[in-house]
C-alpha positions in Angstrom: 62.0 -17.7 11.6 61.2 -14.5 13.6 61.5 -12.5 10.4 59.1 -14.8 8.7 56.7 -14.6 11.6 56.8 -10.8 11.6 56.2 -10.7 7.8 53.2 -13.1 8.2 51.8 -11.0 11.1 52.2 -7.8 9.1 50.4 -9.4 6.1 47.6 -10.6 8.3 47.2 -7.1 9.8 47.0 -5.6 6.3 44.3 -8.1 5.3 42.3 -7.4 8.4 42.6 -3.6 7.8 41.5 -4.2 4.1 38.5 -6.2 5.2 37.5 -3.6 7.8 37.8 -0.9 5.2 35.7 -2.9 2.7 33.1 -3.6 5.3 33.0 0.1 6.2 32.6 1.1 2.6 29.8 -1.4 2.0 28.0 -0.2 5.1 28.3 3.4 4.0 27.0 2.5 0.5 24.0 0.7 2.0 23.2 3.7 4.2 23.5 6.1 1.3 21.4 3.8 -0.8 18.6 3.9 1.9 18.8 7.7 2.0 18.3 7.9 -1.7 15.3 5.6 -1.4 13.7 7.9 1.1 14.4 10.9 -1.1 12.9 9.0 -4.0 9.7 8.4 -2.0 9.6 12.1 -1.1 9.9 13.2 -4.7 7.2 10.7 -5.7 4.9 12.2 -3.1 5.6 15.6 -4.5 4.8 14.4 -8.1 8.4 14.9 -9.2 8.7 11.6 -10.9 11.8 12.4 -13.0 14.0 13.3 -9.9 12.5 10.3 -8.0 13.6 8.0 -10.8 17.1 9.4 -10.7 17.3 8.9 -6.9 16.0 5.3 -7.0 18.3 4.3 -9.8 21.2 5.8 -7.9 20.2 3.9 -4.8 20.3 0.6 -6.7 23.8 1.5 -8.1 25.0 2.1 -4.6 23.4 -1.1 -3.2 22.2 -3.7 -5.8 20.8 -5.7 -3.0 18.4 -3.0 -1.7 15.0 -4.7 -2.0 13.1 -1.5 -0.9 14.8 0.4 -3.7 13.5 -2.1 -6.3 10.0 -2.1 -4.8 9.8 1.6 -4.8 11.1 1.8 -8.3 8.4 -0.7 -9.2 5.7 1.6 -7.8 7.1 4.5 -9.8 7.2 2.3 -13.0 3.6 1.4 -12.4 2.6 5.1 -12.0 4.3 5.9 -15.3 2.6 3.0 -17.1 5.9 1.0 -17.4 4.3 -2.3 -16.6 7.0 -4.6 -17.7 9.7 -2.7 -15.8 7.4 -2.5 -12.8 6.9 -6.3 -12.7 10.6 -6.9 -13.1 11.5 -4.6 -10.2 8.8 -6.1 -7.9 10.1 -9.6 -8.7 13.7 -8.5 -7.9 12.5 -7.0 -4.6 10.6 -10.1 -3.6 13.5 -12.3 -4.4 15.9 -10.2 -2.3 13.5 -9.9 0.6 10.8 -12.6 0.4 9.6 -12.0 4.0 9.0 -8.3 3.5 5.2 -8.1 3.7 5.0 -4.5 2.6 6.8 -5.4 -0.6 4.5 -8.3 -1.3 1.5 -6.2 -0.6 2.7 -3.6 -3.1 3.4 -6.3 -5.7 -0.1 -7.8 -5.1 -1.7 -4.4 -5.6 0.2 -4.0 -8.9 -0.9 -7.4 -10.1 -4.5 -6.6 -9.1 -4.5 -3.5 -11.3 -3.3 -5.7 -14.1 -6.4 -7.9 -13.5 -4.1 -10.8 -12.6 -6.3 -11.6 -9.6 -5.1 -15.1 -8.7 -1.5 -14.0 -8.7 -2.3 -10.9 -6.6 -4.0 -13.1 -4.0 -0.8 -15.2 -3.6 1.2 -12.0 -2.8 -1.4 -10.7 -0.3 -1.7 -14.0 1.5 2.1 -14.3 1.7 2.2 -10.8 3.2 -0.5 -11.8 5.8 1.4 -15.0 6.9 4.3 -13.0 8.3 3.6 -12.6 12.0 5.9 -9.6 12.2 3.8 -7.6 9.6 2.8 -4.4 11.4 -0.2 -3.5 9.3 -1.8 -6.7 8.0 -5.2 -4.9 7.7 -3.9 -3.4 4.4 -3.1 -6.7 2.8 -6.5 -8.1 4.0 -8.2 -5.1 2.5 -6.4 -5.5 -0.8 -7.2 -9.2 -0.9 -10.9 -8.4 -0.4 -10.9 -5.7 -3.0 -9.2 -7.9 -5.6 -11.9 -10.6 -5.8 -15.3 -11.0 -7.5 -16.5 -13.3 -4.8 -18.5 -11.2 -2.3 -18.4 -13.8 0.4 -14.6 -14.0 0.1 -14.4 -10.2 0.0 -16.5 -9.9 3.2 -14.2 -12.4 4.9 -11.1 -10.4 4.2 -12.7 -7.0 5.0 -13.9 -8.4 8.4 -10.4 -9.8 9.0 -8.9 -6.3 8.3 -11.3 -4.9 11.0 -10.5 -7.6 13.5 -6.8 -6.5 13.2 -7.7 -2.8 13.4 -11.4 -2.0 14.3 -10.7 1.7 13.6 -9.3 1.1 10.1 -11.2 3.7 7.9 -10.7 2.0 4.6 -12.0 -1.3 6.0 -15.0 0.3 7.5 -15.9 2.1 4.2 -15.5 -1.2 2.3 -17.8 -3.0 4.7 -20.3 -0.2 4.5 -20.3 -0.3 0.7 -20.5 -4.1 0.6 -23.3 -4.1 3.1 -25.3 -1.6 1.0 -24.7 -3.8 -2.1 -26.0 -6.8 -0.2 -29.0 -4.7 1.0 -28.0 -5.0 4.7 -29.0 -1.4 5.3 -28.7 -1.3 9.1 -25.3 -2.9 8.9 -24.2 -0.4 6.3 -25.4 2.5 8.5 -23.4 1.1 11.4 -20.2 0.9 9.4 -20.6 4.4 8.0 -21.2 5.8 11.5 -18.0 4.0 12.7 -16.2 5.4 9.7 -17.3 9.0 10.4 -16.3 8.5 14.0 -12.6 8.0 13.0 -12.4 9.9 9.7 -13.9 13.0 8.2 -16.6 12.5 5.6 -15.5 11.8 2.1 -17.6 11.7 -1.0 -17.8 7.9 -1.0 -18.9 7.7 2.6 -21.6 10.4 2.1 -22.9 8.7 -1.0 -23.3 5.4 0.9 -25.0 7.2 3.8 -27.4 8.9 1.4 -28.4 5.7 -0.3 -28.8 4.0 3.1 -31.0 6.7 4.6 -33.2 6.8 1.5 -34.2 3.3 2.5 -34.1 3.6 6.3 -35.9 6.9 6.3 -33.8 9.3 8.6 -34.8 12.4 6.7 -32.8 14.8 8.8 -29.6 12.7 8.4 -30.3 12.3 4.7 -30.7 16.1 4.2 -27.4 16.8 6.1 -25.5 14.2 4.1 -26.8 15.6 0.8 -25.8 19.1 1.8 -22.3 18.0 2.8 -21.8 16.1 -0.4 -22.9 19.0 -2.6 -20.9 21.6 -0.6 -17.7 19.8 0.0 -17.5 17.6 -3.1 -19.4 19.4 -5.9 -17.2 18.0 -8.7 -17.2 14.4 -7.4 -18.6 11.4 -9.2 -20.8 10.8 -6.2 -22.4 14.2 -6.5 -23.0 13.6 -10.2 -24.7 10.3 -9.3 -26.9 12.0 -6.7 -28.0 14.8 -9.1 -28.6 12.2 -11.8 -30.8 10.2 -9.4 -32.9 13.3 -8.6 -33.6 13.8 -12.3 -35.3 10.4 -12.6 
């Protein structure tokens, strides 16, 4: 009986050791997988898409349940024009981690570019519902940008600014929408807020120029025109300004 007990105890210890080794191996694989995702992102930022693809594919081989790897690969697929592969990878990512708002926001942005507006809104709104989402202003901004309904767009842009009053992209969107709706004083206010938190860009200068043509601050108009032509001579906004001067 003692011999049988000792054998059983020995077998149990072997099983525990095997389980611990397997758990350690899985943890190491998951950590290595995450490292390769980060490397893939870095290579994407550098424009090295080929190496990024290799890293992300390796990450998935190391951990087939890595939702972030699938989502990042979806972004890379979309960049390369591989729309079917992109959608497939985004769907895998959402299935693996349905509460990940950043993944849903990225998937929504992809669907929006495919002009699948209703589907994109579903993803954006799911992202916003998560109370733990650290940057919901991005999903609100995308939701507003991916609709033809101006009232709905304004609702979402304002929501993005309620979450982050200094959100540059939200301020610029509201300035552009206000200009489109001929709310010139409001547009001026949003552009001033934008320039208080972000250096001028071609789009913000162009909005300001159009606003001041109506409101009549000639000094501000002249300075914005000068900045646009000097800093962004090859931009679409400069082309539009020069074209407007010819009329």
